C-alpha positions as CSV (number, residue, x, y, z in Angstrom):
1,M,-2.3,17.4,87.6
2,T,-5.1,19.9,88.1
3,K,-7.4,19.0,90.9
4,P,-11.1,18.7,89.7
5,P,-13.7,21.0,91.3
6,N,-15.0,19.9,94.6
7,A,-12.3,17.3,95.0
8,A,-11.2,16.5,98.5
9,E,-7.6,17.4,99.4
10,V,-5.8,14.2,98.6
11,P,-2.2,15.0,97.3
12,I,-1.8,11.9,95.2
13,Y,-1.0,12.1,91.5
14,P,-0.4,9.9,88.4
15,G,2.9,8.0,88.8
16,D,2.8,8.0,92.6
17,V,3.4,4.5,94.1
18,V,1.4,3.5,97.1
19,R,2.6,0.1,98.3
20,D,2.1,-2.2,95.3
21,Y,-0.1,0.3,93.4
22,T,1.0,2.7,90.7
23,I,-1.5,5.5,90.4
24,Q,-2.7,6.1,86.9
25,R,-5.4,8.8,87.0
26,Q,-8.1,10.3,89.2
27,I,-11.5,9.0,88.3
28,G,-13.7,10.5,91.0
29,A,-13.7,12.9,94.0
30,G,-16.1,13.8,96.8
31,T,-16.3,15.6,100.1
32,Y,-14.2,13.1,102.0
33,G,-11.8,11.7,99.5
34,S,-10.8,10.8,96.0
35,I,-10.7,7.6,93.9
36,Y,-8.1,6.6,91.3
37,S,-7.4,3.9,88.7
38,A,-4.2,2.1,89.5
39,L,-2.0,-0.8,88.4
40,Y,-1.3,-3.4,91.1
41,K,1.9,-5.4,90.7
42,N,3.2,-8.0,93.1
43,G,5.6,-10.5,91.6
44,A,3.8,-12.2,88.7
45,V,0.5,-10.8,89.7
46,S,-0.6,-7.7,87.7
47,K,-4.1,-6.2,87.5
48,H,-5.9,-2.9,87.1
49,C,-8.0,-1.7,90.0
50,A,-9.6,1.2,91.7
51,I,-8.1,2.7,94.9
52,K,-10.0,5.1,97.1
53,F,-8.4,7.4,99.6
54,E,-10.0,9.1,102.6
55,K,-8.3,11.4,105.1
56,N,-7.9,9.6,108.5
57,M,-10.0,11.7,110.9
58,G,-9.3,9.4,113.8
59,S,-12.9,8.2,114.0
60,N,-14.1,4.7,114.6
61,C,-17.0,5.2,112.2
62,S,-15.3,6.4,109.1
63,L,-17.1,6.2,105.8
64,Q,-14.4,4.0,104.4
65,Q,-14.7,1.5,107.2
66,N,-18.4,1.3,106.4
67,E,-17.5,0.6,102.7
68,V,-15.0,-2.1,103.7
69,M,-17.6,-3.8,105.9
70,V,-20.2,-3.9,103.2
71,M,-17.8,-5.1,100.4
72,R,-16.6,-7.9,102.6
73,A,-20.1,-8.9,103.5
74,L,-21.1,-9.0,99.9
75,Q,-18.1,-10.7,98.3
76,G,-19.3,-13.2,95.7
77,S,-22.4,-11.2,94.7
78,V,-22.4,-10.4,91.0
79,H,-23.7,-6.8,91.6
80,F,-20.9,-5.6,93.9
81,A,-17.2,-4.9,93.2
82,K,-14.6,-7.3,94.4
83,F,-12.7,-6.1,97.5
84,Y,-8.9,-6.4,97.4
85,Q,-7.2,-4.6,100.2
86,C,-7.4,-1.8,102.8
87,G,-4.8,0.0,104.8
88,M,-3.1,3.3,105.6
89,H,-0.9,5.5,103.4
90,E,0.6,8.5,105.4
91,Q,-2.5,10.2,106.9
92,Y,-5.0,8.6,104.5
93,R,-7.0,5.4,104.7
94,F,-7.2,3.5,101.4
95,V,-9.3,0.7,100.0
96,S,-8.6,-1.1,96.7
97,M,-11.3,-2.8,94.7
98,E,-12.3,-4.1,91.3
99,L,-12.2,-1.3,88.6
100,L,-15.6,-0.7,87.3
101,G,-17.0,1.4,84.4
102,P,-19.1,4.6,84.1
103,S,-22.2,5.3,86.2
104,V,-25.7,4.9,84.8
105,I,-26.1,8.7,84.8
106,Q,-22.9,9.1,82.8
107,V,-24.1,6.6,80.2
108,V,-27.5,8.4,80.0
109,N,-25.7,11.8,79.4
110,R,-23.7,10.3,76.6
111,R,-26.8,9.1,74.8
112,R,-29.0,12.2,74.9
113,P,-31.8,12.5,74.0
114,Y,-32.1,9.3,76.0
115,M,-31.9,6.7,73.2
116,F,-32.7,3.7,75.4
117,T,-35.1,0.9,74.6
118,L,-37.7,-0.4,77.0
119,L,-35.8,-3.7,77.2
120,Q,-32.6,-1.8,78.2
121,M,-34.5,0.1,80.9
122,L,-36.1,-3.1,82.2
123,K,-32.7,-4.9,82.4
124,F,-31.3,-2.0,84.5
125,G,-34.3,-2.0,86.8
126,I,-34.2,-5.7,87.4
127,Q,-30.5,-5.8,88.1
128,A,-30.8,-2.7,90.4
129,I,-33.5,-4.5,92.4
130,K,-31.4,-7.6,92.6
131,A,-28.5,-5.6,94.0
132,L,-30.6,-4.0,96.7
133,R,-32.1,-7.4,97.5
134,E,-28.6,-8.8,98.1
135,M,-27.7,-5.9,100.3
136,H,-31.0,-6.2,102.3
137,K,-30.5,-10.0,102.7
138,A,-27.1,-9.3,104.2
139,G,-28.9,-7.1,106.8
140,M,-28.0,-3.7,105.5
141,V,-29.6,-0.6,103.9
142,H,-27.9,1.7,101.5
143,R,-29.5,5.0,102.3
144,D,-28.2,6.9,99.3
145,V,-29.7,5.1,96.2
146,K,-29.3,7.3,93.1
147,P,-28.2,6.9,89.4
148,D,-24.7,8.0,90.3
149,N,-24.3,4.9,92.5
150,F,-25.1,2.4,89.9
151,V,-22.2,1.6,87.5
152,I,-21.6,-0.9,84.7
153,G,-18.8,-3.4,84.4
154,N,-15.4,-2.5,82.9
155,T,-14.8,-5.6,80.7
156,K,-16.5,-7.2,77.8
157,E,-17.8,-9.9,80.1
158,T,-19.3,-7.5,82.6
159,A,-20.4,-4.6,80.3
160,G,-24.0,-5.7,80.7
161,T,-23.8,-6.0,84.5
162,I,-25.0,-3.3,86.9
163,Y,-23.1,-2.8,90.1
164,L,-24.2,-0.9,93.3
165,I,-21.4,1.3,94.8
166,D,-20.7,3.9,97.5
167,F,-21.5,2.5,100.9
168,G,-20.4,5.4,103.1
169,L,-24.0,5.9,104.4
170,C,-24.9,2.3,104.5
171,K,-26.1,0.9,107.9
172,K,-26.7,-2.5,109.4
173,M,-30.3,-3.0,110.3
174,P,-30.9,-3.7,114.0
175,Y,-32.2,-7.1,114.8
176,R,-33.1,-8.8,118.2
177,Y,-34.0,-12.5,118.4
178,G,-34.3,-12.6,114.6
179,K,-36.8,-9.7,114.4
180,L,-36.2,-6.2,113.0
181,I,-36.3,-3.5,115.7
182,K,-38.1,-0.4,114.5
183,P,-36.2,2.8,115.3
184,T,-37.8,5.2,117.7
185,Q,-35.3,8.1,117.8
186,P,-35.2,10.9,115.2
187,C,-32.1,11.1,113.1
188,N,-30.3,13.5,110.7
189,F,-31.0,13.6,107.0
190,R,-29.4,10.8,105.0
191,G,-29.1,10.6,101.2
192,T,-29.4,12.9,98.3
193,M,-32.2,15.5,98.3
194,R,-33.4,14.7,94.8
195,Y,-33.7,11.0,95.3
196,A,-34.4,10.7,99.0
197,S,-37.6,9.1,100.3
198,P,-40.3,11.1,102.2
199,K,-39.1,9.5,105.5
200,A,-35.6,10.8,104.8
201,H,-36.9,14.4,104.5
202,L,-38.8,13.9,107.7
203,K,-35.5,12.8,109.3
204,V,-36.8,9.4,110.2
205,E,-34.4,6.4,110.3
206,L,-34.4,4.7,106.9
207,G,-35.2,1.1,106.0
208,R,-35.4,-1.3,103.1
209,S,-38.5,0.3,101.6
210,D,-36.7,3.7,101.4
211,D,-34.0,2.2,99.2
212,L,-36.7,1.0,96.8
213,I,-38.5,4.4,96.9
214,S,-35.2,6.1,96.0
215,L,-34.7,3.7,93.1
């Protein structure tokens, strides 16, 4: 299989078996890892899922550990993928989750010149805000809100549902005695240049309002 441009070095290919998962195809790649569609089989249980690999750098604050924390905290929310399992395969961490559909930006690019109705745009906006509200209620901020990180469901039942994904930059908000502690220290840039809030460009720690500005 030819490795897509900019894909991280994860030597896993269609047909490979990782525990109970048979890899089908690569569906995404980034700086730190790659994500594949896979078929999970264990006895009578069989289901399609997504499985994401990240090289183990020996850090206690890996991006994937962040993702697992967020998915576990938001299990049961309609706008977040179901979490299945996490573990190690050789020198790679992996996490398996519900298989979702294309991102909003991919759908937009398929429908040039942007043949969307006002009602469709409003439905997306309302669901995106609900997803962020659920995350913020759980005490976390996303810090990388952009069209690529909103995807639609992968079944007939969920095709009209918007999901928020990619929690590698997500952070728990600091609270003390039930009150949010305002950050006082400068920080590094977080997010994507095109969609980042003014505070992100000023290298100030981000909060809930910055997620909404990016949206």
